[in-house]
Residue, then its C-alpha position, 0 to 999 in steps of 0.5 A: m510575757s510568758d514567751k519571753p526569755k528568762a533574762h527578759k522576765q527577770f529584768m522586767s521583774e526587777y524594773p516593773a515601771i520599765g516593764v509597764a512602760y515597755e508593754q504600753l509602748a508596744s501596745a500603742a505601736y501595734q494600735a497606731g496603724p492599719l496593719d493586721e496582726k499577721s502583717c505586724q508580726l511579719v514586719k517585726l520578724a523582718l526587723a529582728i532579722g535585719s538587726r541580727h537579734e537571734g533571740a528576737v528572731h526566735a520570739h517573732t518566729r513564734r509570734a508569726l506562727e501564732a498570728g497565722l503565718t505559715p512556715t513557708e511565708i516565714r522562710h520567704a521573709v528570710a529569703l528576701a533578706a539575701t539581697t539586702l543583708g547578704m548571704p551570711n546574715t541571711v543564712a544565720a537568720y535562716t538557722w534561727v527561724n528553723d530553730v523554732l520551725d523545726a522544734 
């Protein structure tokens, strides 16, 4: 949980049973199918972009990099959002991804 935002860590600390259940669910979801780590992280990033969750886009950009995705691959995932989510949402996601990639 070290890459999680402070508020997330505080919530999980205050409600440890929820934290344990959440981590178990996440682990089960990753293990439920045949996707490799890179594919899982790309899917998670796309879901974060589509739901317009800035913090999740930041977190899943970091995790995508850790899984071996390149900045070019990550930015391509953002570009693919244009026809589904529209340009304003895509540009917002682009700025959030670049917050991490340019850091």
